[in-house]
Structure formats: C-alpha cells, structure tokens
DRENDO-1510 file (C-alpha; in Angstrom, 1 decimal, always signed):
<recs>
REC; n; res; u; v; w
REC; 1; MET; +10.5; -5.4; +59.8 .
REC; 2; ARG; +8.9; -7.5; +62.5 .
REC; 3; ALA; +5.5; -8.8; +61.6 .
REC; 4; ARG; +2.7; -6.8; +63.2 .
REC; 5; VAL; -0.9; -7.2; +62.2 .
REC; 6; HIS; -3.4; -5.9; +64.8 .
REC; 7; MET; -7.1; -6.0; +64.9 .
REC; 8; ARG; -8.6; -2.7; +65.9 .
REC; 9; ARG; -12.0; -2.0; +67.4 .
REC; 10; CYS; -14.5; -0.5; +65.0 .
REC; 11; ALA; -17.4; +1.5; +66.3 .
REC; 12; LEU; -19.6; +0.6; +63.3 .
REC; 13; ALA; -21.5; -2.7; +63.1 .
REC; 14; GLY; -20.6; -5.1; +60.3 .
REC; 15; ILE; -17.0; -3.8; +59.9 .
REC; 16; GLU; -13.7; -5.1; +61.2 .
REC; 17; ALA; -10.4; -3.2; +61.1 .
REC; 18; THR; -6.7; -4.2; +60.9 .
REC; 19; VAL; -3.5; -2.3; +61.0 .
REC; 20; ALA; -0.4; -4.0; +59.6 .
REC; 21; ALA; +3.3; -3.4; +59.3 .
REC; 22; THR; +5.2; -6.5; +58.2 .
REC; 23; ALA; +7.6; -8.1; +55.8 .
REC; 24; HIS; +5.8; -11.4; +56.0 .
REC; 25; THR; +4.7; -13.2; +52.9 .
REC; 26; PHE; +1.1; -14.3; +53.1 .
REC; 27; ALA; +0.1; -17.6; +51.5 .
REC; 28; ARG; -2.9; -17.8; +49.2 .
REC; 29; HIS; -6.1; -17.3; +51.2 .
REC; 30; SER; -9.5; -15.7; +50.9 .
REC; 31; HIS; -12.0; -13.7; +53.1 .
REC; 32; ASP; -15.7; -14.0; +53.5 .
REC; 33; ARG; -16.0; -10.2; +53.5 .
REC; 34; PHE; -15.2; -7.3; +51.2 .
REC; 35; GLY; -11.9; -5.8; +52.1 .
REC; 36; VAL; -10.8; -2.2; +51.3 .
REC; 37; GLY; -7.6; -0.6; +52.5 .
REC; 38; VAL; -4.8; +1.9; +51.9 .
REC; 39; MET; -1.1; +1.2; +51.7 .
REC; 40; ILE; +0.7; +3.4; +54.1 .
REC; 41; SER; +4.3; +2.7; +53.2 .
REC; 42; GLY; +6.4; +0.3; +51.1 .
REC; 43; GLY; +4.7; -1.9; +48.6 .
REC; 44; GLN; +3.6; -5.5; +47.8 .
REC; 45; LYS; +3.0; -7.9; +45.0 .
REC; 46; SER; +0.1; -10.2; +45.1 .
REC; 47; ALA; -1.8; -12.7; +43.0 .
REC; 48; SER; -5.4; -11.8; +42.8 .
REC; 49; GLY; -8.6; -13.2; +41.2 .
REC; 50; ARG; -7.8; -10.8; +38.3 .
REC; 51; GLY; -4.1; -11.6; +37.9 .
REC; 52; PRO; -0.9; -10.4; +39.5 .
REC; 53; VAL; -0.9; -6.8; +40.8 .
REC; 54; GLU; +1.4; -4.4; +42.6 .
REC; 55; ALA; +0.5; -1.8; +45.2 .
REC; 56; ARG; +2.6; +1.0; +46.6 .
REC; 57; ALA; +2.1; +3.7; +49.2 .
REC; 58; ASN; -1.1; +5.7; +48.9 .
REC; 59; ASP; -2.7; +3.1; +46.7 .
REC; 60; ALA; -6.1; +1.7; +47.7 .
REC; 61; ILE; -6.3; -2.1; +47.8 .
REC; 62; THR; -9.5; -4.2; +47.6 .
REC; 63; VAL; -10.6; -7.8; +47.7 .
REC; 64; ASN; -14.0; -9.5; +47.1 .
REC; 65; PRO; -15.5; -12.2; +49.3 .
REC; 66; GLY; -14.1; -15.6; +48.3 .
REC; 67; GLU; -11.4; -14.1; +46.1 .
REC; 68; VAL; -8.2; -16.0; +46.5 .
REC; 69; HIS; -5.1; -13.9; +46.9 .
REC; 70; ASP; -1.6; -13.8; +48.5 .
REC; 71; GLY; +0.9; -11.0; +49.3 .
REC; 72; ARG; +4.6; -10.5; +49.5 .
REC; 73; PRO; +6.7; -7.3; +50.1 .
REC; 74; LEU; +8.5; -5.7; +47.3 .
REC; 75; ASP; +11.7; -5.7; +49.3 .
REC; 76; GLU; +13.1; -6.5; +52.8 .
REC; 77; ARG; +11.7; -3.3; +54.3 .
REC; 78; GLY; +8.2; -4.7; +54.1 .
REC; 79; ARG; +5.1; -2.6; +53.9 .
REC; 80; ALA; +2.3; -1.2; +56.1 .
REC; 81; TRP; -1.4; -0.8; +55.5 .
REC; 82; ARG; -4.8; -0.3; +57.0 .
REC; 83; MET; -7.7; -2.4; +56.1 .
REC; 84; LEU; -11.5; -2.4; +56.7 .
REC; 85; TYR; -13.5; -5.6; +56.1 .
REC; 86; PHE; -17.2; -5.2; +55.4 .
REC; 87; GLU; -20.0; -7.7; +55.8 .
REC; 88; PRO; -21.4; -8.4; +52.3 .
REC; 89; SER; -24.9; -7.4; +53.5 .
REC; 90; LEU; -23.6; -3.9; +54.3 .
REC; 91; PHE; -22.5; -3.5; +50.6 .
REC; 92; ALA; -25.8; -5.0; +49.4 .
REC; 93; SER; -28.0; -2.6; +51.4 .
REC; 94; ALA; -25.8; +0.4; +50.4 .
REC; 95; ALA; -26.0; -0.5; +46.7 .
REC; 96; CYS; -29.8; -0.9; +47.1 .
REC; 97; GLU; -30.1; +2.5; +48.6 .
REC; 98; LEU; -27.9; +4.0; +45.9 .
REC; 99; SER; -29.9; +2.5; +43.0 .
REC; 100; GLY; -33.3; +2.0; +44.4 .
REC; 101; ALA; -33.3; -1.6; +43.4 .
REC; 102; ALA; -32.0; -4.8; +45.0 .
REC; 103; ALA; -28.3; -5.3; +44.0 .
REC; 104; ARG; -26.9; -8.7; +43.2 .
REC; 105; GLU; -23.4; -10.0; +42.5 .
REC; 106; ILE; -21.6; -6.9; +43.7 .
REC; 107; GLU; -17.9; -7.0; +42.7 .
REC; 108; LEU; -15.1; -4.5; +43.3 .
REC; 109; THR; -13.6; -4.2; +39.9 .
REC; 110; ARG; -9.9; -3.8; +40.6 .
REC; 111; PRO; -7.6; -5.0; +43.4 .
REC; 112; VAL; -5.4; -1.9; +43.2 .
REC; 113; LEU; -6.8; +1.6; +42.8 .
REC; 114; HIS; -5.1; +4.9; +42.2 .
REC; 115; ASP; -7.9; +7.1; +43.5 .
REC; 116; PRO; -7.0; +10.1; +45.8 .
REC; 117; LEU; -10.6; +10.7; +46.7 .
REC; 118; LEU; -11.2; +7.1; +47.7 .
REC; 119; LYS; -8.1; +7.3; +49.9 .
REC; 120; LEU; -9.3; +10.4; +51.5 .
REC; 121; LEU; -12.7; +9.0; +52.2 .
REC; 122; PHE; -11.2; +5.8; +53.6 .
REC; 123; GLU; -9.0; +7.8; +56.0 .
REC; 124; ARG; -12.0; +9.8; +57.2 .
REC; 125; LEU; -13.9; +6.7; +57.8 .
REC; 126; PHE; -11.0; +5.0; +59.6 .
REC; 127; ALA; -10.4; +8.0; +61.8 .
REC; 128; ALA; -14.1; +8.3; +62.8 .
REC; 129; ALA; -14.8; +4.6; +63.3 .
REC; 130; VAL; -11.5; +3.1; +64.4 .
REC; 131; GLU; -9.1; +5.8; +65.7 .
REC; 132; ALA; -11.8; +7.6; +67.7 .
REC; 133; PRO; -14.4; +4.8; +68.5 .
REC; 134; CYS; -15.4; +6.4; +71.8 .
REC; 135; VAL; -16.5; +9.7; +70.4 .
REC; 136; PRO; -20.3; +9.6; +70.9 .
REC; 137; ASP; -21.3; +10.9; +67.5 .
REC; 138; GLU; -22.9; +8.2; +65.5 .
REC; 139; LEU; -24.0; +10.7; +62.9 .
REC; 140; VAL; -20.4; +11.6; +62.0 .
REC; 141; ARG; -19.5; +8.0; +61.6 .
REC; 142; GLU; -22.5; +7.2; +59.5 .
REC; 143; HIS; -21.8; +10.1; +57.2 .
REC; 144; ALA; -18.2; +9.0; +56.8 .
REC; 145; LEU; -19.3; +5.4; +56.0 .
REC; 146; LEU; -22.0; +6.4; +53.5 .
REC; 147; GLU; -19.7; +8.9; +51.7 .
REC; 148; PHE; -17.1; +6.2; +51.4 .
REC; 149; LEU; -19.5; +3.5; +50.2 .
REC; 150; ALA; -21.2; +5.9; +47.7 .
REC; 151; HIS; -18.0; +6.7; +46.0 .
REC; 152; LEU; -16.6; +3.1; +46.1 .
REC; 153; LEU; -19.8; +1.5; +44.8 .
REC; 154; SER; -20.5; +4.1; +42.2 .
REC; 155; VAL; -17.0; +4.3; +40.7 .
REC; 156; HIS; -15.2; +1.0; +41.5 .
REC; 157; ALA; -17.9; -1.7; +41.6 .
REC; 158; THR; -20.3; -3.4; +39.4 .
REC; 159; SER; -23.7; -4.8; +40.3 .
REC; 160; ARG; -27.1; -5.6; +38.7 .
REC; 161; ALA; -29.1; -2.6; +39.8 .
REC; 162; ASN; -31.2; +0.0; +38.0 .
REC; 163; VAL; -30.9; +3.7; +39.0 .
REC; 164; VAL; -34.1; +5.3; +39.9 .
REC; 165; SER; -34.9; +8.7; +38.4 .
REC; 166; SER; -34.3; +11.7; +40.6 .
REC; 167; ARG; -37.2; +13.8; +41.9 .
REC; 168; SER; -37.7; +17.0; +43.8 .
REC; 169; THR; -36.9; +16.5; +47.5 .
REC; 170; SER; -37.2; +19.9; +49.0 .
REC; 171; GLY; -40.3; +19.1; +51.1 .
REC; 172; GLN; -38.8; +15.8; +52.3 .
REC; 173; ILE; -35.5; +17.5; +53.3 .
REC; 174; ALA; -37.4; +20.2; +55.1 .
REC; 175; ARG; -39.0; +17.5; +57.3 .
REC; 176; ALA; -35.6; +16.1; +58.2 .
REC; 177; LYS; -34.2; +19.6; +58.8 .
REC; 178; ALA; -37.1; +20.4; +61.1 .
REC; 179; ARG; -36.4; +17.4; +63.2 .
REC; 180; ILE; -32.9; +18.7; +63.9 .
REC; 181; ASP; -34.2; +22.3; +64.4 .
REC; 182; ASP; -36.8; +21.2; +66.9 .
REC; 183; ASP; -34.3; +19.4; +69.1 .
REC; 184; PRO; -30.7; +19.7; +68.1 .
REC; 185; CYS; -29.7; +18.0; +71.4 .
REC; 186; ALA; -31.5; +14.8; +70.6 .
REC; 187; PRO; -29.4; +11.8; +69.4 .
REC; 188; VAL; -30.4; +11.1; +65.9 .
REC; 189; THR; -29.1; +8.8; +63.1 .
REC; 190; LEU; -29.1; +9.1; +59.4 .
REC; 191; ALA; -31.7; +6.3; +59.3 .
REC; 192; ASP; -33.9; +8.4; +61.6 .
REC; 193; LEU; -33.7; +11.4; +59.4 .
REC; 194; ALA; -34.2; +9.4; +56.2 .
REC; 195; SER; -37.3; +7.8; +57.7 .
REC; 196; GLU; -38.6; +11.3; +58.6 .
REC; 197; ALA; -38.0; +12.4; +55.0 .
REC; 198; GLY; -39.3; +9.3; +53.4 .
REC; 199; MET; -36.1; +8.5; +51.5 .
REC; 200; SER; -32.9; +6.4; +51.6 .
REC; 201; ARG; -29.9; +7.5; +53.6 .
REC; 202; PHE; -28.0; +8.3; +50.5 .
REC; 203; GLN; -30.8; +10.4; +49.1 .
REC; 204; LEU; -31.0; +12.2; +52.4 .
REC; 205; LEU; -27.3; +12.9; +52.5 .
REC; 206; ARG; -27.3; +14.3; +48.9 .
REC; 207; GLY; -30.5; +16.2; +49.3 .
REC; 208; PHE; -29.7; +17.7; +52.7 .
REC; 209; ALA; -26.3; +19.0; +51.5 .
REC; 210; HIS; -28.0; +20.4; +48.4 .
REC; 211; GLU; -30.7; +22.2; +50.3 .
REC; 212; THR; -28.6; +23.4; +53.3 .
REC; 213; GLY; -25.0; +23.4; +52.1 .
REC; 214; LEU; -24.1; +21.2; +55.0 .
REC; 215; PRO; -24.2; +17.4; +55.8 .
REC; 216; PRO; -26.7; +16.6; +58.6 .
REC; 217; HIS; -24.0; +16.2; +61.3 .
REC; 218; ALA; -22.5; +19.6; +60.5 .
REC; 219; TYR; -25.9; +21.2; +60.4 .
REC; 220; ARG; -26.8; +19.7; +63.8 .
REC; 221; MET; -23.5; +21.0; +65.2 .
REC; 222; GLN; -24.3; +24.4; +63.9 .
REC; 223; ARG; -27.7; +24.4; +65.5 .
REC; 224; ARG; -26.2; +23.3; +68.8 .
REC; 225; VAL; -23.8; +26.2; +68.7 .
REC; 226; VAL; -26.7; +28.6; +68.0 .
REC; 227; LEU; -28.6; +27.1; +71.0 .
REC; 228; ALA; -25.6; +27.4; +73.3 .
REC; 229; ARG; -25.1; +31.0; +72.2 .
REC; 230; GLN; -28.7; +31.8; +73.0 .
REC; 231; CYS; -28.3; +30.2; +76.4 .
REC; 232; ILE; -25.2; +32.1; +77.2 .
REC; 233; ALA; -26.8; +35.4; +76.0 .
REC; 234; ARG; -29.6; +34.7; +78.6 .
REC; 235; GLY; -27.0; +34.5; +81.4 .
REC; 236; THR; -26.7; +30.7; +81.6 .
REC; 237; SER; -23.4; +29.5; +82.9 .
REC; 238; LEU; -21.0; +28.0; +80.3 .
REC; 239; ALA; -21.2; +24.5; +81.8 .
REC; 240; ASP; -25.0; +24.6; +81.9 .
REC; 241; ALA; -25.1; +26.0; +78.4 .
REC; 242; ALA; -23.0; +23.2; +77.1 .
REC; 243; LEU; -25.3; +20.6; +78.7 .
REC; 244; ALA; -28.4; +22.3; +77.5 .
REC; 245; ALA; -27.1; +22.4; +73.9 .
REC; 246; GLY; -26.2; +18.8; +73.8 .
REC; 247; PHE; -22.4; +19.0; +74.0 .
REC; 248; ALA; -20.5; +16.3; +75.8 .
REC; 249; ASP; -18.8; +18.9; +78.0 .
REC; 250; GLN; -17.7; +22.5; +78.1 .
REC; 251; SER; -14.5; +21.9; +76.2 .
REC; 252; HIS; -16.5; +20.2; +73.4 .
REC; 253; MET; -18.7; +23.3; +73.2 .
REC; 254; THR; -15.6; +25.6; +73.2 .
REC; 255; ARG; -14.0; +23.8; +70.3 .
REC; 256; ALA; -17.2; +24.0; +68.3 .
REC; 257; PHE; -17.7; +27.6; +69.2 .
REC; 258; VAL; -14.2; +28.6; +68.0 .
REC; 259; ARG; -14.4; +26.5; +64.9 .
REC; 260; LEU; -17.8; +28.0; +63.8 .
REC; 261; LEU; -17.7; +31.5; +65.4 .
REC; 262; GLY; -14.0; +32.3; +65.8 .
REC; 263; VAL; -14.5; +33.2; +69.5 .
REC; 264; THR; -14.6; +31.2; +72.8 .
REC; 265; PRO; -17.9; +30.9; +74.7 .
REC; 266; ALA; -16.2; +32.9; +77.5 .
REC; 267; ASN; -15.3; +35.7; +75.1 .
REC; 268; TYR; -18.8; +35.6; +73.7 .
REC; 269; ALA; -20.3; +35.8; +77.2 .
REC; 270; ALA; -18.1; +38.7; +78.1 .
REC; 271; ALA; -19.3; +40.5; +75.0 .
REC; 272; VAL; -23.0; +40.0; +75.4 .
REC; 273; ARG; -23.5; +40.3; +79.1 .
</recs>
C-alpha cells in the first residue's frame, strides 16, 4: 500500500482533519492537540503514553497533547484511518460547559476504544465538517461537534471539574424555541440560542431535545418546511417559497419536504390549490 496521508479542510474552527491509507511505520512523535480518529481498515500496533496498544478496523483511537507515540501496520497490507485534531482550548471550553466549572488537566483515558456510539458520532462529525464543508448549515455542524464532545468527555476522559446540579429549564428553552419560531429563516448558532436561553450550549442541546423532541437544527428545519408549506398554500411559486423559507434553493426545499412530509412541494401545491 502506497503511503497516502492527506489533510482535509474542516469547516469548524480549531479542528484539523487527516485521511490516511498507508503501510508506513511512523517514528515516535507527539502532537500539540488532542487527536481522535477511527480505523477504517487493517490495523496497527503502537507505543503510547500508556503502554503498547493494538487497534483494528472500527476501533476509535485517541492521543493527548504531548503524548509520545508511534505506529506500525499489523501486516504488509497497511491500514487506513480518519483523524480529527482538536485545539486543547476547544476541549477545555466544552468540559467547562458540561460541568459548569473550569476543567483542568483533561486527559483521554485510553488510546484505543471499542465504542460503537463514539464511532458513530465521530462519523457524523466528520461527514458534517469535513466531507461536506460547503454546506451552509453551521447549526448542524455545531450539533454534531457537541454531541461528539459530550460523549467523549463524559465517558472517555478525566478532568478536575464539578458537575452542577440540574434545574428546571422549560422557560429558558421556550425563549430559544421562540427565537426559531419568530424567524426560522434567520442564521443562528447554538451559541446564539444558548445566550437567548441563558445556559450553556450543552444544556441547551439537552433541554431543547427534552422539551421539543428534536435538536435545534432539526426543529428549525421543521419550522422552515411549515413556512414553505404556508407560502405554497397562499399561491407563492415554489422557487419563491424556497427563498422565503430560508432554503438554499428549490431542490433543498424539495428534499426537506419529502423527508418530513412524504410529498414533494409540487405535489403539495397541486393538492392545495
């Protein structure tokens, strides 16, 4: 297998991405960032800061900043993986939001993880931020990032942080929900909604899903479909309805319509006009 390690553009600040397929043996080295990835095929052995480890396809792999490690394939066929590297400040701020207290000395506890949920969340994040970086939906990318970090830091990391007690958030979530309801076309981030609600992004994500049954980006998409449907029912053209409801174009509206309502906008227009 010819060595191929490629940097990929990531649409989220503070994160770098690589895609690799190689039989190369890497000498001992370290990174100044947290690294989390998934083995796609093959396998490798490596010396880590916590002793020798072995990773195979579908395993998650991690490395802490400054942790010296190496890597060699299990056989001549080599191995392939995807990796995301995170600025330490990104982990620190996420841990603070999760716990309500400043986190220090965050450490990912194991270099190889057998965790199907972590793998799934990684793949969602990679797809949203790396494989589709031009899709203009920051809310989807933020959601994927925070879901991934919440699971990773809660289950596979240690830090010096105290968990704050939970409290009723119905009124706070209602304010965030109202912001979307008032203008579902407007660009909005999780930070915007969290500020509106007076809570952290993680609290907003959890509370919003609990109150509405949907994460914020899915709720906003639902409201956009409702708005488009109302426009179409009033006789607005499909192209104008898509624009008025905040969709990138008519095909984007059609995909959302079919996914949520099971009919195309044209079929809906024919039925209501």
